[in-house]
Each structure stands twice: as structure tokens, then as C-alpha cells.
C-alpha positions as CSV (number, residue, x, y, z in Angstrom):
1,M,-153.5,119.1,4.7
2,T,-153.6,122.9,4.0
3,L,-155.7,124.4,1.2
4,W,-152.4,125.3,-0.6
5,S,-151.1,121.7,-0.4
6,T,-154.4,120.3,-1.7
7,A,-154.3,122.7,-4.6
8,V,-150.7,121.7,-5.3
9,S,-151.6,118.0,-5.3
10,A,-154.6,118.5,-7.7
11,E,-152.9,121.0,-9.9
12,G,-149.4,119.6,-10.1
13,G,-149.1,120.5,-13.8
14,R,-149.8,124.2,-13.0
15,L,-147.2,124.2,-10.2
16,E,-144.6,122.8,-12.6
17,R,-145.3,125.8,-14.9
18,F,-144.1,128.1,-12.1
19,V,-140.7,126.4,-12.1
20,M,-140.3,126.1,-15.9
21,P,-136.9,127.4,-17.1
22,G,-138.6,129.3,-19.9
23,E,-141.3,129.2,-22.6
24,L,-141.5,126.3,-25.0
25,I,-140.7,126.7,-28.6
26,Q,-143.5,127.7,-31.0
27,G,-144.0,124.1,-32.2
28,H,-144.5,122.8,-28.6
29,A,-146.5,125.8,-27.3
30,K,-149.7,123.8,-27.2
31,F,-148.2,121.5,-24.6
32,E,-147.2,124.3,-22.2
33,D,-149.8,123.1,-19.6
34,Q,-149.1,119.4,-20.3
35,C,-145.6,118.8,-18.9
36,E,-146.3,115.1,-18.8
37,K,-146.1,115.0,-22.6
38,C,-142.4,115.5,-22.4
39,H,-141.5,114.7,-18.7
40,D,-142.3,111.5,-16.8
41,T,-141.9,112.2,-13.1
42,S,-142.3,108.5,-12.3
43,G,-139.0,107.8,-14.1
44,K,-140.4,104.7,-15.8
45,R,-139.9,106.1,-19.3
46,S,-137.0,108.1,-20.6
47,Q,-137.6,111.6,-21.9
48,S,-136.4,110.4,-25.4
49,R,-139.0,107.7,-25.4
50,L,-141.7,110.4,-24.8
51,C,-140.2,112.5,-27.7
52,R,-140.3,109.5,-30.0
53,D,-143.9,108.7,-29.0
54,C,-144.9,112.1,-30.6
55,H,-142.4,112.2,-33.4
56,E,-143.6,108.9,-35.0
57,K,-141.7,109.2,-38.3
58,V,-138.4,109.8,-36.5
59,D,-139.2,106.9,-34.2
60,A,-139.8,104.7,-37.2
61,D,-136.5,105.8,-38.8
62,I,-134.6,104.9,-35.6
63,A,-136.3,101.5,-35.4
64,A,-135.6,100.7,-39.0
65,G,-132.1,102.1,-39.0
66,K,-132.7,104.5,-41.9
67,G,-132.9,108.3,-42.4
68,Y,-130.6,110.7,-40.5
69,H,-131.8,109.6,-37.1
70,G,-131.6,105.9,-38.0
71,R,-128.1,106.1,-39.5
72,N,-126.6,108.5,-36.9
73,E,-124.1,106.6,-34.9
74,T,-125.7,107.8,-31.6
75,A,-129.3,107.3,-32.7
76,G,-131.2,104.9,-30.5
77,T,-128.7,105.1,-27.7
78,G,-128.3,108.8,-27.0
79,E,-130.9,111.2,-25.6
80,C,-132.8,113.6,-27.9
81,R,-132.0,116.5,-25.6
82,N,-128.3,116.0,-26.5
83,C,-129.1,117.7,-29.8
84,H,-132.5,119.3,-29.2
85,T,-133.5,121.4,-26.2
86,D,-136.6,123.3,-25.3
87,H,-137.9,126.1,-23.0
88,E,-135.8,128.5,-25.2
89,G,-138.8,130.7,-26.1
90,R,-141.2,130.8,-29.0
91,G,-138.8,132.0,-31.6
92,A,-136.0,129.5,-30.8
93,D,-134.6,127.1,-33.4
94,I,-133.7,123.8,-31.7
95,V,-132.8,121.9,-34.8
96,L,-129.4,123.6,-35.0
97,L,-128.6,122.2,-38.5
98,D,-125.4,123.6,-40.0
99,T,-125.6,123.0,-43.7
100,G,-122.0,123.9,-44.1
101,T,-120.7,121.0,-41.9
102,F,-123.6,118.5,-42.3
103,R,-122.5,115.1,-43.6
104,H,-125.1,114.0,-46.1
105,E,-123.9,110.4,-46.1
106,Q,-125.6,110.0,-42.7
107,T,-128.9,110.1,-44.6
108,D,-130.5,107.6,-47.0
109,F,-129.3,109.7,-50.0
110,A,-125.5,110.0,-50.1
111,L,-124.4,112.8,-52.4
112,K,-122.4,111.4,-55.2
113,G,-121.1,112.7,-58.5
114,A,-122.6,116.0,-59.7
115,H,-124.9,116.0,-56.6
116,R,-122.0,117.1,-54.5
117,Q,-122.0,120.5,-56.1
118,V,-125.8,121.1,-55.8
119,Q,-126.9,123.8,-53.3
120,C,-129.1,122.5,-50.4
121,A,-132.1,124.7,-51.4
122,A,-132.2,123.0,-54.8
123,C,-133.6,119.8,-53.2
124,H,-134.8,121.2,-49.8
125,P,-137.0,124.3,-50.6
126,P,-137.9,126.6,-47.7
127,K,-140.8,125.6,-45.4
128,R,-140.4,121.9,-46.4
129,K,-139.0,119.3,-44.1
130,Y,-135.7,117.8,-45.1
131,R,-137.0,114.3,-45.0
132,E,-139.6,115.2,-47.7
133,A,-136.9,115.6,-50.4
134,P,-137.5,113.1,-53.2
135,H,-135.0,110.2,-53.7
136,E,-136.0,109.4,-57.3
137,C,-134.3,111.2,-60.2
138,V,-137.6,112.3,-61.8
139,G,-138.6,113.9,-58.5
140,C,-136.1,116.7,-59.1
141,H,-135.3,116.4,-62.9
142,R,-138.8,116.0,-64.5
143,A,-138.4,119.4,-66.1
144,D,-135.0,118.4,-67.5
145,D,-136.3,115.2,-69.1
146,P,-135.8,115.7,-72.9
147,H,-137.7,112.5,-73.5
148,K,-140.9,114.1,-72.0
149,G,-141.6,111.0,-69.9
150,K,-141.8,108.7,-73.0
151,L,-139.1,106.4,-71.6
152,G,-140.6,106.1,-68.1
153,E,-139.3,107.4,-64.8
154,K,-136.3,105.0,-64.2
155,C,-133.6,107.4,-65.3
156,A,-130.8,105.4,-63.6
157,K,-131.2,102.6,-66.2
158,C,-129.3,104.9,-68.7
159,H,-127.9,107.9,-66.8
160,G,-125.6,108.2,-63.8
161,E,-124.9,110.8,-61.2
162,E,-121.5,111.9,-62.6
163,D,-122.7,113.2,-66.0
164,W,-126.2,112.9,-67.6
165,R,-124.9,112.7,-71.2
166,A,-121.6,110.8,-71.0
167,Q,-122.9,108.0,-68.7
168,A,-126.1,107.6,-70.8
169,E,-123.9,106.5,-73.7
170,E,-121.9,104.2,-71.5
171,K,-124.7,102.5,-69.6
172,F,-127.3,102.2,-72.4
173,D,-126.9,98.9,-74.4
174,H,-128.8,99.1,-77.8
175,A,-128.3,95.4,-78.1
176,A,-130.8,94.9,-75.3
177,T,-133.5,96.5,-77.6
178,R,-135.4,94.8,-80.3
179,F,-133.0,96.3,-82.9
180,P,-129.3,95.5,-82.1
181,L,-126.8,97.7,-83.9
182,R,-124.7,95.6,-86.3
183,G,-122.5,96.4,-89.2
184,R,-122.8,100.0,-90.5
185,H,-125.6,100.6,-88.1
186,A,-123.2,100.6,-85.2
187,S,-121.4,103.8,-86.4
188,A,-124.6,105.7,-87.3
189,G,-125.5,108.7,-85.2
190,C,-128.5,108.5,-82.9
191,E,-130.3,111.4,-84.5
192,S,-130.2,109.7,-87.9
193,C,-132.8,107.1,-86.6
194,H,-134.2,109.1,-83.6
195,P,-134.9,112.6,-84.8
196,G,-136.2,114.9,-82.1
197,Q,-135.6,112.4,-79.3
198,R,-138.3,110.1,-80.6
199,Y,-137.7,106.5,-79.5
200,K,-141.0,104.8,-80.0
201,N,-142.6,103.6,-83.2
202,I,-139.2,103.7,-85.0
203,A,-139.1,101.5,-88.1
204,R,-137.0,98.3,-87.8
205,D,-137.3,97.1,-91.4
206,C,-134.8,98.3,-94.1
207,N,-137.3,100.0,-96.3
208,G,-138.6,102.1,-93.3
209,C,-135.3,104.1,-93.3
210,H,-133.8,103.4,-96.7
211,R,-136.7,103.8,-99.1
212,V,-135.0,106.9,-100.7
213,N,-131.9,104.8,-101.2
214,D,-133.7,102.1,-103.2
215,V,-132.2,102.2,-106.7
216,H,-134.7,99.5,-107.8
217,G,-137.6,101.9,-107.3
218,G,-139.6,99.3,-105.4
219,R,-139.6,96.8,-108.2
220,F,-138.0,94.1,-106.0
221,G,-140.3,94.8,-103.1
222,S,-139.5,96.2,-99.6
223,D,-137.6,93.2,-98.1
224,C,-134.1,94.5,-98.8
225,S,-132.5,91.9,-96.5
226,E,-133.1,89.2,-99.1
227,C,-130.2,90.6,-101.2
228,H,-128.5,93.1,-98.9
229,G,-126.8,92.9,-95.5
230,E,-126.1,95.4,-92.7
231,S,-122.3,95.5,-93.5
232,R,-122.7,96.8,-97.0
233,W,-125.2,97.0,-99.9
234,K,-123.4,94.6,-102.2
235,V,-126.0,92.3,-103.9
236,S,-125.6,88.6,-103.2
237,K,-126.2,85.9,-105.8
238,F,-130.0,85.0,-106.0
239,D,-130.8,81.3,-106.0
240,H,-134.4,80.5,-106.8
241,D,-134.2,77.0,-105.3
242,R,-132.7,78.2,-102.1
243,D,-134.3,81.6,-101.6
244,T,-137.9,80.8,-102.6
245,K,-140.5,78.3,-101.7
246,Y,-140.7,77.1,-105.3
247,P,-137.5,75.3,-106.5
248,L,-137.2,75.1,-110.3
249,K,-137.2,71.5,-111.4
250,G,-137.5,69.6,-114.7
251,R,-138.8,71.6,-117.6
252,H,-139.2,74.7,-115.3
253,R,-135.4,75.3,-115.3
254,T,-135.4,76.3,-119.0
255,V,-138.3,78.8,-118.7
256,T,-137.4,82.5,-118.7
257,C,-138.2,84.6,-115.7
258,D,-140.7,86.8,-117.5
259,A,-142.8,83.8,-118.4
260,C,-143.9,83.5,-114.8
261,H,-143.0,87.0,-113.5
262,P,-144.4,89.6,-115.8
263,G,-143.7,93.1,-114.4
264,N,-142.6,93.2,-110.7
265,L,-140.2,90.3,-110.0
266,K,-141.2,90.4,-106.3
267,E,-144.9,90.2,-106.9
268,K,-146.4,87.0,-105.5
269,V,-146.9,84.3,-108.2
270,Q,-149.3,81.4,-108.0
271,T,-147.6,78.1,-107.9
272,D,-150.4,75.7,-108.9
273,C,-150.0,74.0,-112.3
274,I,-153.4,75.2,-113.6
275,D,-152.4,78.8,-113.0
276,C,-149.9,78.7,-115.9
277,H,-151.2,75.7,-117.9
278,R,-154.9,76.2,-118.1
279,K,-154.8,76.5,-121.9
280,D,-152.8,73.2,-122.0
281,D,-155.5,71.3,-120.1
282,V,-156.9,68.8,-122.6
283,H,-159.4,67.7,-120.0
284,K,-161.1,71.1,-120.1
285,G,-161.2,71.2,-116.3
286,R,-163.2,67.9,-115.9
287,N,-160.4,66.3,-113.8
288,G,-160.0,69.3,-111.6
289,A,-157.1,71.7,-111.0
290,Q,-154.6,69.2,-109.3
291,C,-152.6,68.4,-112.5
292,A,-149.8,67.0,-110.3
293,D,-152.0,64.1,-109.4
294,C,-151.2,62.6,-112.8
295,H,-148.5,64.8,-114.4
296,S,-145.0,65.8,-113.3
297,V,-142.6,68.7,-114.1
298,N,-140.6,66.4,-116.3
299,G,-143.3,66.4,-119.0
300,W,-147.1,65.9,-119.6
301,G,-146.8,62.2,-120.0
302,K,-149.5,60.5,-118.1
303,V,-148.5,58.6,-114.9
304,Q,-150.2,55.6,-113.2
305,F,-153.2,56.7,-111.1
306,D,-154.1,54.8,-107.9
307,H,-157.4,55.8,-106.4
308,N,-156.5,54.5,-103.0
309,A,-153.1,56.2,-102.8
310,D,-153.8,59.3,-104.7
311,T,-157.2,60.4,-103.3
312,R,-158.8,61.0,-99.9
313,F,-161.4,58.3,-100.6
314,P,-159.8,54.8,-100.8
315,L,-162.1,52.3,-102.4
316,R,-162.8,49.6,-99.9
317,G,-165.5,46.9,-99.4
318,R,-168.4,47.2,-101.8
319,H,-167.0,50.4,-103.2
320,A,-164.1,48.6,-104.9
321,A,-166.6,46.9,-107.3
322,V,-168.5,50.0,-108.3
323,A,-167.8,51.5,-111.8
324,C,-166.2,55.0,-112.0
325,E,-169.4,56.4,-113.5
326,G,-171.3,55.3,-110.4
327,C,-169.7,58.2,-108.4
328,H,-168.2,60.4,-111.2
329,R,-171.1,61.7,-113.3
330,P,-170.3,62.5,-117.0
331,G,-169.1,66.1,-117.4
332,A,-168.6,66.7,-113.6
333,R,-165.3,67.4,-112.0
334,P,-163.7,64.5,-110.1
335,E,-163.4,66.6,-106.9
336,D,-167.1,67.2,-107.0
337,A,-167.9,63.6,-106.3
338,P,-169.3,63.3,-102.7
339,T,-167.3,61.4,-100.1
340,D,-169.9,61.1,-97.4
341,C,-172.4,58.2,-97.4
342,V,-175.5,60.2,-97.7
343,G,-174.1,62.1,-100.8
344,C,-174.6,58.9,-102.8
345,H,-177.1,56.9,-100.7
346,R,-179.7,59.4,-99.7
347,K,-182.4,57.4,-101.6
348,D,-181.3,54.2,-99.8
349,D,-181.8,55.8,-96.3
350,V,-184.7,53.8,-94.7
351,H,-184.6,56.2,-91.8
352,K,-185.6,59.1,-94.0
353,G,-183.0,61.4,-92.4
354,G,-184.3,60.8,-88.9
355,L,-180.9,59.6,-87.7
356,G,-178.9,62.2,-89.5
357,A,-176.3,62.0,-92.3
358,E,-173.5,60.2,-90.5
359,C,-174.4,56.7,-91.7
360,E,-171.0,55.4,-90.8
361,S,-171.8,55.7,-87.1
362,C,-173.8,52.5,-87.5
363,H,-173.0,51.1,-91.0
364,S,-169.8,50.2,-92.9
365,D,-168.7,50.0,-96.5
366,R,-168.9,46.2,-96.2
367,G,-172.7,46.3,-96.3
368,W,-175.8,48.1,-94.9
369,K,-176.2,45.7,-92.0
370,A,-176.5,47.9,-88.9
371,L,-173.8,47.8,-86.3
372,S,-174.4,47.9,-82.6
373,F,-174.7,51.5,-81.3
374,D,-173.5,52.3,-77.7
375,H,-174.4,55.8,-76.5
376,D,-171.9,55.5,-73.6
377,K,-169.0,54.5,-75.8
378,D,-169.9,56.3,-79.1
379,T,-170.8,59.7,-77.7
380,K,-169.3,62.2,-75.3
381,F,-172.4,61.9,-73.0
382,P,-172.8,58.6,-71.2
383,L,-176.3,57.9,-70.0
384,R,-176.4,57.4,-66.3
385,G,-179.0,57.5,-63.5
386,A,-182.4,58.9,-64.7
387,H,-180.9,59.7,-68.1
388,A,-180.5,55.9,-68.9
389,K,-184.3,55.5,-68.6
390,S,-185.1,58.5,-70.8
391,K,-186.4,58.1,-74.4
392,C,-184.3,59.2,-77.3
393,E,-186.9,61.7,-78.4
394,S,-186.9,63.5,-75.0
395,C,-183.4,64.9,-75.9
396,H,-183.5,64.5,-79.7
397,A,-186.8,66.2,-80.5
398,G,-188.5,64.8,-83.6
399,G,-185.8,62.2,-84.1
400,D,-183.3,64.8,-85.2
401,F,-179.9,63.3,-84.3
402,T,-177.9,65.8,-86.4
403,R,-178.4,68.8,-84.2
404,R,-175.5,69.1,-81.7
405,L,-177.0,69.1,-78.1
406,G,-175.5,70.8,-75.1
407,T,-174.1,68.5,-72.4
408,G,-174.6,70.9,-69.5
409,C,-177.5,70.3,-67.1
410,N,-178.8,73.8,-67.7
411,D,-179.1,73.1,-71.5
412,C,-182.0,70.8,-70.9
413,H,-183.3,71.7,-67.5
414,R,-183.3,75.5,-67.6
415,K,-187.1,75.6,-67.0
416,D,-186.7,73.3,-64.0
417,D,-184.3,75.6,-62.2
418,V,-186.2,76.7,-59.0
419,H,-183.2,79.0,-58.3
420,K,-184.0,81.2,-61.3
421,G,-180.4,81.1,-62.4
422,Q,-179.0,82.6,-59.2
423,Q,-176.8,79.5,-58.4
424,G,-175.3,79.5,-61.9
425,T,-175.4,76.7,-64.5
426,Q,-173.2,74.1,-62.7
427,C,-176.1,72.1,-61.3
428,E,-173.9,69.1,-60.6
429,R,-172.2,71.0,-57.7
430,C,-175.3,70.1,-55.6
431,H,-177.4,67.7,-57.7
432,N,-176.7,64.4,-59.5
433,E,-178.2,62.4,-62.3
434,E,-180.1,60.0,-60.0
435,T,-182.8,62.6,-59.0
436,W,-183.1,66.3,-58.7
437,R,-184.8,66.3,-55.3
438,G,-182.7,63.8,-53.3
439,Q,-179.0,63.7,-52.5
440,V,-178.3,67.4,-52.6
441,R,-174.7,68.0,-51.9
442,F,-173.9,71.5,-50.5
443,D,-171.5,72.6,-47.7
444,H,-172.7,76.0,-46.4
445,D,-169.3,76.5,-44.7
446,L,-167.7,76.8,-48.2
447,S,-169.9,79.7,-49.0
448,D,-169.2,83.3,-48.1
449,F,-171.4,82.9,-45.0
450,P,-170.1,79.9,-42.9
451,L,-172.7,78.7,-40.3
452,I,-171.3,79.0,-36.8
453,G,-172.9,79.3,-33.4
454,I,-176.7,79.4,-33.3
455,H,-176.7,79.7,-37.2
456,A,-175.5,76.1,-37.4
457,V,-178.8,74.7,-36.0
458,T,-181.1,77.3,-37.6
459,P,-183.6,75.7,-40.2
460,C,-182.8,76.7,-43.8
461,E,-186.2,78.1,-44.3
462,Q,-185.7,80.7,-41.6
463,C,-183.2,82.5,-43.7
464,H,-184.1,81.2,-47.2
465,A,-187.8,81.7,-47.6
466,G,-187.6,80.7,-51.3
467,Q,-185.1,79.0,-53.6
468,T,-183.3,82.1,-54.7
469,F,-180.4,82.0,-52.2
470,K,-178.3,84.9,-53.6
471,D,-180.8,87.5,-52.2
472,T,-180.3,86.4,-48.6
473,P,-178.7,89.2,-46.5
474,K,-175.4,88.5,-44.7
475,S,-175.1,91.3,-42.1
476,C,-176.6,90.9,-38.6
477,I,-178.8,93.9,-38.7
478,E,-180.5,92.9,-42.0
479,C,-182.0,89.9,-40.3
480,H,-182.2,91.0,-36.7
481,D,-183.2,94.7,-37.0
482,S,-186.4,94.0,-35.1
483,K,-184.5,92.5,-32.2
484,D,-182.1,95.5,-31.8
485,V,-182.8,96.6,-28.2
486,H,-180.5,99.7,-28.8
487,K,-182.9,101.0,-31.5
488,G,-179.9,101.9,-33.7
489,A,-178.2,104.0,-31.0
490,L,-175.1,101.9,-31.1
491,G,-174.9,101.6,-34.8
492,R,-175.4,98.7,-37.2
493,D,-172.2,96.7,-36.6
494,C,-173.7,94.2,-34.2
495,G,-170.6,92.0,-34.4
496,S,-168.4,94.5,-32.6
497,C,-170.1,93.4,-29.3
498,H,-172.1,90.3,-30.0
499,N,-171.2,86.9,-31.6
500,P,-173.2,84.1,-33.3
501,N,-173.3,81.9,-30.2
502,D,-175.9,84.0,-28.4
503,W,-177.2,87.5,-28.4
504,R,-176.8,87.7,-24.6
505,L,-173.1,86.9,-24.8
506,W,-171.4,90.2,-25.6
507,R,-168.0,91.7,-24.9
508,F,-167.1,95.3,-25.2
509,D,-164.4,97.3,-23.3
510,H,-165.2,101.0,-23.6
511,D,-161.8,102.1,-22.2
512,K,-159.8,100.0,-24.7
513,E,-162.0,100.1,-27.8
514,T,-162.9,103.8,-27.8
515,K,-161.0,107.0,-27.3
516,F,-163.2,107.9,-24.3
517,V,-162.2,106.2,-21.0
518,L,-165.1,105.8,-18.6
519,D,-163.7,106.9,-15.2
520,G,-165.2,108.6,-12.2
521,A,-168.9,109.2,-12.4
522,H,-168.9,108.2,-16.1
523,A,-168.2,104.5,-15.1
524,G,-171.7,104.1,-13.7
525,V,-173.6,105.9,-16.5
526,S,-175.8,103.7,-18.7
527,C,-175.0,103.4,-22.4
528,A,-178.3,105.0,-23.3
529,A,-177.4,108.2,-21.4
530,C,-174.9,109.1,-24.1
531,H,-176.0,106.9,-27.0
532,N,-179.7,108.0,-27.0
533,A,-180.4,108.5,-30.7
534,P,-180.0,106.4,-33.9
535,L,-176.3,106.5,-34.7
536,A,-174.9,106.8,-38.2
537,E,-172.0,104.4,-39.0
538,H,-169.3,107.1,-38.9
539,R,-170.7,109.7,-36.6
540,K,-168.7,110.5,-33.5
541,L,-170.0,111.5,-30.1
542,P,-168.4,114.6,-28.4
543,R,-165.6,113.8,-26.0
544,D,-165.3,117.3,-24.3
545,C,-167.3,118.0,-21.2
546,I,-169.4,120.8,-22.6
547,G,-170.5,118.6,-25.5
548,C,-172.8,116.6,-23.1
549,H,-173.1,118.9,-20.0
550,R,-173.9,122.3,-21.6
551,D,-177.3,122.3,-19.9
552,D,-175.5,121.6,-16.5
553,D,-173.2,124.6,-16.8
554,V,-174.2,126.8,-13.9
555,H,-171.8,129.4,-15.1
556,D,-173.7,129.9,-18.4
557,G,-170.5,129.7,-20.3
558,S,-168.8,132.5,-18.5
559,F,-165.8,130.3,-17.6
560,G,-165.5,128.9,-21.1
561,P,-165.9,125.3,-22.4
562,Q,-162.9,123.8,-20.7
563,C,-164.7,122.5,-17.6
564,D,-161.9,120.1,-16.7
565,R,-159.8,123.0,-15.6
566,C,-161.8,123.1,-12.4
567,H,-163.9,120.0,-12.4
568,G,-163.1,116.3,-12.5
569,T,-165.0,113.2,-13.6
570,T,-165.6,112.1,-10.0
571,S,-168.1,114.8,-9.1
572,W,-169.2,118.2,-10.4
573,R,-169.2,119.6,-6.9
574,E,-165.6,119.1,-6.0
575,V,-163.9,122.2,-7.4
576,E,-160.2,122.5,-7.3
577,V,-158.7,125.8,-8.4
578,I,-155.3,127.3,-7.9
579,R,-155.6,130.9,-6.8
């Protein structure tokens, strides 16, 4: 083989440059020495496939069937070179887009309505790609928004493409708001309720808009709808029985309005008997304020009083034989009489308050004989396990049964928590009532660190020196830093090569998992030759020749940093140069 043929074989790309039909366009100039970027001499891939490999967004549009290239009837089947060529020189324009004949419906944004009259430059400014034009209304019309963004960015809910103003009135349905327009409101102009394009915080009550129209001067209050409607202001007949919560019955029907409503007729009036008839109370308040318990609106004649039916304290058992004065002291109001046991029987309490004030939990009104008390049935905390053997005073300190106790484990056993609160307060997830130390239920695989491989047979104490488990590290390097034979040169993500089954079982393909393929002499170089210093998590090693071989450059930089123009990865001594 001649020297010329050897050079041709090694420098095929440079030979191809001699037969190029012309310079590449400016956008492809950087590939002038890389013909294989656009041409596959093997014929395995079409030239269009190579184009789409570089133009990823166009490729994605074709695959998804969207955008100009995805919607074009020849996209995906024709060749890119049918519309775009190259080798036309640096200043050539190979897009060849004729805005005068371009059919916009071939894109994702068909021009409809008023958009048909818009000039191209209005949406596609110079030096911006056509695909970057926004599709949302607000992308172009933000400055035209008279609402200043107060109604959001979904303009199409009210407006259309034919006419901004006309279609807004057609598409917007006020009935879909919290204030449907009925009656006279339907014919009111928008500005009368929304001055200055203000649509939020608009009053929805009558008085909010019609305060100046109130001929009553506020004497009837602000709820105009009680008498008026939306169709007209004609006052309807007012019915006290129907329109208020206090129907007038008996003697009340003959009372004048001013007797109960002095001044403002809409002002709230108390409806209790005593509020109006305090001066008429011959009992001077001793029988309380509930006059209706004995009297009616038909007159002050006394009615039959039944203690069982008319009070909240029916007289049963021994209480039925007690005289009224036994509970109702002279001069005291009836409602002041106590209804709880201890209110009357405090002196009879042989427990001296040690069992609290709820006597009925053990006693009844039939007599003081104590009933059987079952902690499991009569409380919300059944005593099980070790609790069943505990003394009452261990939970109810000092014999105080009135204080409400917490039923959570942590309420009593906070001081016994060897985890110092790190495992939370739900002790029952691992422990039970039989004993704290035995029968601990815990599945490590349900935690955020499942035990697999060697970890599954590792003693708990090796990772958990104490009982505070939350402090235990989870990353490999935090536990195995001292065993890192790479001394940090390969970073701290041990899991990228190793697995929990064994440190010696590792899997890493430098060619596939990095951007630097190890070929030629690089294939036999040890890892430490390049990774020879502690490596930060995101630091990248150089991939150009001079980054590692600057000291090996016998030319002292005179030939530049692109060593691969003459040298290959097989050997530094084999030099192949086209002369």
C-alpha cells in the first residue's frame, strides 16, 4: 500500500472535503470536517435519519404528528433534502419559507377569525424561531388585557378569535357566576355594577348597590329582599307570623308594634317572656326567667307543673319522697338547684372526694349501695396485659379519679422511652401491653432502608449503636468510608458500581455509562491513572487529549491542542498526516 493510499484510508474525512460540492451553510460550518454527521457511507441509515438525530425538536414533532413537520403530508416519508439542501455557502438560506404562500393550517395553530389579517412579524419577531411563537392568547395579548390579569389567563372562556368585544358578550354567561342576572338586573349595563373593569369584590346584596335609593333611610335594615324583589320595588304585604321567627299568638296579637319595637322596626328584639314582663313577675325572679314553664300567651293563669315532664331533673327513686325545700333553698332561684349528686350529697361522700364527683358511676338514686365497677366496660381504656396487674394509684395519683388521663403509651411512659422520642409516640407499633422488652414487632423492610444482601444478616448493633435509630446514616459512604479503596477518587456514589450482596461484586461499563469510550491504549489503563484525586460529586474529568497528556506533548503546544488530528488512541508514535 502506498503512502498516499494509507493517508487516504486514515484520513477519509479529509479526502471527502476535497470533493465537497461547496461550503456548508453558517449553521453547519462546525461540521465541515465531520462529513459522517450528515452522510452515512455504509448506507445503514438514511440521510434524513441523521438530520433528525441532530434536530431533536423536529424529530419529536414528526414522531408525535404535530407542528409543521409533523402535520406536513410528506413528513416522516420524504427526505429532508427535498426541502433543505446544504453546501450552498455560508450565507445561504436553506429554509426557503415563502410567507406569502405558506399555509398556516399545516401547523398546530390554524389562523382563524381576526388572526387571518395579522402580519407574520406580529407573532414571529426577527431572530426568533417560528416554532417559538406562543399558542396562548395571553402570550401575544397581555398588553391588550383591560382586566390587568385579574380574570386569569384563559381568555378563550369569554372571547373568540373573530371579535374580542362581540364574542365576549355572546360567550360569557353571567348565570354561571354567584350572581345570576334576573328581573331588572338583566337589562342593566355592565359599567353600572363593574366600574373601571372591576370584577372582584363586587357587592351581591341589595344594600351594597342601592343604599342611595333606600327611601326608608335604613330604618328597616339592609335586607331589602324581605320586602322587595328584582323585578320591581313594589312592597309586598308583611306577615309577622310568616316572615319572622316569632309568630304572634294569643294576647300578643292585640299588642301594638311600638310596644315591642321602639325605634328601628328591624332592630333585633328579645323574645323571652321576662324581657318584656319583668315588672309583671310576682315571683321577683325566684322561679327564674322561664315564664313559659308555667304561663302561656293566652294569659297569666297558672298551669299545672310537672317536675318530671317540665324539668331536666325527673324525680326518681328516693328523690321522689324529698320535700321541695330539700333541694330548693328559700329565696334561691329554681334553676340554681344543683342536678349533680355531689351538689347535694358532698357531706355524705365517704370517699372524701377521692373517687371524684361522678357518684352515679357506682351509685343510683335508689340508694347509696355501691354498684359493681368494671374498668373494661365502664371506661374507654380496658386493662390488659401488665396494666391489669397495676394498682389504681399508679395511674390515678393520690386517688384522684376526676383528672382525665391520656390513653396513649407515651402519656405515662415518656420517661421510659429509650429512643428519646425519635420513633414518635405510637409505641404500640413495636411494643405491646404484655411487656416492653419482649415481643417487639418491627419489619425493617417497611422502613426507608430495606435490608437486602449482606445487610439482612448484619447484627442490629453494628448499625444502631444506641436506641436512637433516626440518627443512623443511610448512604453507603457514611458507614463504609474507611473501606473505600478508591480514597474518594471515584466519588461517593458507591451504588453506581457496587451492590449490597458483596463489595467485590461490582459492575460498571465505562463505554456505556460515561461519555468517554475506552478504546486503543486507553482500554488497558488502570482507573487510578485518570481518577487519581478525591472527586467531587459533580466534577467532570477532561475528555480532550491535551487535558491528560499536556506533559507528553513533544511539540510544546506548537501544533495546538487537537492531538487527534495526527494521533490516535492506539499509539502516540503512529502519526498519520495528509500532506
